[in-house]
Short mmCIF file of the C-alpha atoms (twelve columns), coordinates in Angstrom:
data_MODEL
# 
_entry.id   MODEL 
# 
loop_
_atom_site.group_PDB 
_atom_site.id 
_atom_site.type_symbol 
_atom_site.label_atom_id 
_atom_site.label_alt_id 
_atom_site.label_comp_id 
_atom_site.label_asym_id 
_atom_site.label_seq_id 
_atom_site.Cartn_x 
_atom_site.Cartn_y 
_atom_site.Cartn_z 
_atom_site.pdbx_PDB_model_num 
ATOM 1   C CA . MET A 1   -23.813 -6.050 -14.442 1 
ATOM 2   C CA . ALA A 2   -22.443 -2.319 -13.807 1 
ATOM 3   C CA . ASP A 3   -18.963 -2.076 -12.879 1 
ATOM 4   C CA . LEU A 4   -18.009 -0.608 -9.157  1 
ATOM 5   C CA . VAL A 5   -15.922 2.415  -9.983  1 
ATOM 6   C CA . GLN A 6   -13.448 2.920  -7.137  1 
ATOM 7   C CA . TYR A 7   -9.660  4.302  -6.939  1 
ATOM 8   C CA . TYR A 8   -7.544  2.789  -4.888  1 
ATOM 9   C CA . GLY A 9   -4.568  3.784  -2.800  1 
ATOM 10  C CA . THR A 10  -2.005  2.185  -0.503  1 
ATOM 11  C CA . GLY A 11  -0.402  4.399  2.584   1 
ATOM 12  C CA . ARG A 12  2.176   3.884  4.963   1 
ATOM 13  C CA . ARG A 13  3.867   4.824  8.290   1 
ATOM 14  C CA . LYS A 14  5.908   3.498  10.638  1 
ATOM 15  C CA . SER A 15  4.856   -0.031 10.400  1 
ATOM 16  C CA . ALA A 16  1.074   0.813  10.133  1 
ATOM 17  C CA . ILE A 17  -0.128  0.070  6.495   1 
ATOM 18  C CA . ALA A 18  -3.595  1.338  4.759   1 
ATOM 19  C CA . ARG A 19  -5.569  0.218  1.511   1 
ATOM 20  C CA . VAL A 20  -7.907  3.237  1.029   1 
ATOM 21  C CA . PHE A 21  -10.601 2.636  -2.173  1 
ATOM 22  C CA . LEU A 22  -12.373 6.132  -2.890  1 
ATOM 23  C CA . ARG A 23  -15.950 5.418  -4.703  1 
ATOM 24  C CA . PRO A 24  -18.404 8.252  -5.392  1 
ATOM 25  C CA . GLY A 25  -20.606 9.030  -2.860  1 
ATOM 26  C CA . THR A 26  -21.851 11.327 0.197   1 
ATOM 27  C CA . GLY A 27  -18.631 11.306 2.336   1 
ATOM 28  C CA . GLU A 28  -19.144 8.393  4.289   1 
ATOM 29  C CA . TRP A 29  -16.297 6.809  5.766   1 
ATOM 30  C CA . LYS A 30  -15.771 3.138  7.214   1 
ATOM 31  C CA . VAL A 31  -12.640 1.738  8.485   1 
ATOM 32  C CA . ASN A 32  -11.837 -2.072 9.447   1 
ATOM 33  C CA . GLY A 33  -15.570 -2.234 8.913   1 
ATOM 34  C CA . LYS A 34  -16.427 0.682  12.136  1 
ATOM 35  C CA . GLY A 35  -17.773 3.776  11.630  1 
ATOM 36  C CA . PHE A 36  -14.932 6.359  11.298  1 
ATOM 37  C CA . ASP A 37  -15.896 8.191  14.699  1 
ATOM 38  C CA . GLU A 38  -15.970 4.549  16.285  1 
ATOM 39  C CA . TYR A 39  -11.865 3.965  15.199  1 
ATOM 40  C CA . PHE A 40  -10.199 6.902  15.134  1 
ATOM 41  C CA . VAL A 41  -11.092 8.643  18.597  1 
ATOM 42  C CA . THR A 42  -8.918  11.339 19.003  1 
ATOM 43  C CA . GLU A 43  -9.822  14.443 16.842  1 
ATOM 44  C CA . GLN A 44  -6.457  14.829 16.324  1 
ATOM 45  C CA . GLN A 45  -6.119  11.250 14.469  1 
ATOM 46  C CA . ARG A 46  -9.479  12.197 12.868  1 
ATOM 47  C CA . VAL A 47  -8.296  15.460 11.368  1 
ATOM 48  C CA . SER A 48  -5.093  13.897 10.577  1 
ATOM 49  C CA . ALA A 49  -6.999  11.506 8.377   1 
ATOM 50  C CA . LYS A 50  -9.283  13.800 6.733   1 
ATOM 51  C CA . ARG A 51  -6.978  16.307 5.924   1 
ATOM 52  C CA . THR A 52  -6.320  15.549 2.363   1 
ATOM 53  C CA . LEU A 53  -9.758  15.046 0.926   1 
ATOM 54  C CA . ALA A 54  -9.937  18.869 3.241   1 
ATOM 55  C CA . VAL A 55  -7.462  19.908 1.302   1 
ATOM 56  C CA . ALA A 56  -8.470  18.869 -2.290  1 
ATOM 57  C CA . ASP A 57  -12.233 20.209 -1.424  1 
ATOM 58  C CA . LEU A 58  -13.825 16.556 -2.192  1 
ATOM 59  C CA . ALA A 59  -14.691 15.472 1.134   1 
ATOM 60  C CA . ALA A 60  -18.522 15.186 0.306   1 
ATOM 61  C CA . SER A 61  -17.843 13.767 -2.923  1 
ATOM 62  C CA . PHE A 62  -16.986 10.422 -1.934  1 
ATOM 63  C CA . ASP A 63  -17.053 7.506  -0.068  1 
ATOM 64  C CA . VAL A 64  -14.149 6.088  1.742   1 
ATOM 65  C CA . VAL A 65  -13.507 2.128  2.703   1 
ATOM 66  C CA . THR A 66  -10.066 1.295  4.220   1 
ATOM 67  C CA . THR A 67  -8.266  -1.805 5.740   1 
ATOM 68  C CA . VAL A 68  -5.598  -0.879 8.040   1 
ATOM 69  C CA . THR A 69  -3.351  -3.298 9.695   1 
ATOM 70  C CA . GLY A 70  -0.311  -2.895 12.026  1 
ATOM 71  C CA . GLY A 71  1.203   -0.155 13.981  1 
ATOM 72  C CA . GLY A 72  -0.879  2.432  16.365  1 
ATOM 73  C CA . VAL A 73  -3.995  4.305  15.637  1 
ATOM 74  C CA . ALA A 74  -2.050  7.484  15.238  1 
ATOM 75  C CA . ALA A 75  0.383   5.704  12.517  1 
ATOM 76  C CA . GLN A 76  -2.770  4.639  11.026  1 
ATOM 77  C CA . ALA A 77  -4.518  7.532  10.644  1 
ATOM 78  C CA . ASP A 78  -1.337  9.037  8.370   1 
ATOM 79  C CA . ALA A 79  -1.342  5.960  6.746   1 
ATOM 80  C CA . VAL A 80  -4.981  6.738  5.676   1 
ATOM 81  C CA . LYS A 81  -3.763  10.117 5.191   1 
ATOM 82  C CA . MET A 82  -1.354  9.078  2.621   1 
ATOM 83  C CA . GLY A 83  -3.459  6.681  1.028   1 
ATOM 84  C CA . VAL A 84  -6.447  8.881  0.265   1 
ATOM 85  C CA . ALA A 85  -3.880  11.104 -1.732  1 
ATOM 86  C CA . ARG A 86  -2.360  8.163  -3.748  1 
ATOM 87  C CA . ALA A 87  -5.585  7.351  -4.836  1 
ATOM 88  C CA . LEU A 88  -6.816  11.246 -5.180  1 
ATOM 89  C CA . LEU A 89  -4.283  11.141 -7.762  1 
ATOM 90  C CA . GLU A 90  -5.743  7.896  -9.876  1 
ATOM 91  C CA . PHE A 91  -9.044  9.847  -9.851  1 
ATOM 92  C CA . ASN A 92  -7.593  13.494 -11.105 1 
ATOM 93  C CA . PRO A 93  -3.783  13.782 -11.899 1 
ATOM 94  C CA . GLU A 94  -4.216  17.281 -11.700 1 
ATOM 95  C CA . LEU A 95  -4.575  17.182 -8.188  1 
ATOM 96  C CA . ARG A 96  -0.350  16.152 -7.702  1 
ATOM 97  C CA . LYS A 97  0.803   19.817 -7.393  1 
ATOM 98  C CA . THR A 98  -1.953  20.471 -4.676  1 
ATOM 99  C CA . LEU A 99  -0.928  17.619 -2.671  1 
ATOM 100 C CA . LYS A 100 2.484   17.772 -3.143  1 
ATOM 101 C CA . THR A 101 3.097   21.371 -1.559  1 
ATOM 102 C CA . GLU A 102 1.159   20.174 1.288   1 
ATOM 103 C CA . GLY A 103 3.346   17.439 1.511   1 
ATOM 104 C CA . LEU A 104 0.348   14.552 1.346   1 
ATOM 105 C CA . LEU A 105 2.444   12.374 -1.123  1 
ATOM 106 C CA . THR A 106 5.667   12.324 0.795   1 
ATOM 107 C CA . ARG A 107 6.066   8.820  2.865   1 
ATOM 108 C CA . ASP A 108 7.634   9.604  6.330   1 
ATOM 109 C CA . ALA A 109 10.393  7.389  6.643   1 
ATOM 110 C CA . ARG A 110 11.013  7.463  10.051  1 
ATOM 111 C CA . VAL A 111 10.771  4.511  12.102  1 
ATOM 112 C CA . LYS A 112 11.814  3.168  15.562  1 
ATOM 113 C CA . GLU A 113 15.912  2.363  15.087  1 
ATOM 114 C CA . ARG A 114 16.554  -1.308 16.405  1 
ATOM 115 C CA . LYS A 115 18.298  -2.117 19.614  1 
ATOM 116 C CA . LYS A 116 21.875  -3.188 19.486  1 
ATOM 117 C CA . TYR A 117 23.785  -5.935 21.089  1 
ATOM 118 C CA . GLY A 118 25.783  -4.865 23.952  1 
ATOM 119 C CA . GLN A 119 23.719  -2.036 24.557  1 
ATOM 120 C CA . LYS A 120 20.692  -1.354 26.551  1 
ATOM 121 C CA . GLY A 121 18.758  0.237  23.808  1 
ATOM 122 C CA . ALA A 122 18.875  1.786  20.002  1 
ATOM 123 C CA . ARG A 123 21.511  3.848  21.643  1 
ATOM 124 C CA . LYS A 124 22.062  4.204  25.667  1 
ATOM 125 C CA . ARG A 125 24.940  1.645  26.642  1 
ATOM 126 C CA . PHE A 126 25.067  0.073  29.646  1 
ATOM 127 C CA . GLN A 127 26.619  1.996  32.832  1 
ATOM 128 C CA . PHE A 128 30.811  2.213  32.647  1 
ATOM 129 C CA . SER A 129 32.883  1.360  35.499  1 
ATOM 130 C CA . LYS A 130 36.271  2.502  35.449  1 
ATOM 131 C CA . ARG A 131 36.869  0.534  38.848  1 
# 
């Protein structure tokens, strides 16, 4: 039995987590068992998810199979972008400089700030009354 050749990378954004598997192929995408265009509805999400392979000029040489959980669809697209970048590094470590200059290996750490007790929200206070 021939071993399955694949490269793995994990991407995260906000609370979204993407497990990405790159397999040599023709450029077909599957996200949670669905087609790429079926899962990522807007053009912005599609461009964001495919950006890494476009930068590396390897869009037609890999099939991408991903499993995403948590967060919204836009955050999931960014998580997929980072997961593909990490999987490409496993495939070819020489791509690191290219991907790093494009900012594709940097984890975007911005998350929603928690609501504090005694306040209306994370920063907003209840209305102050002098009298």
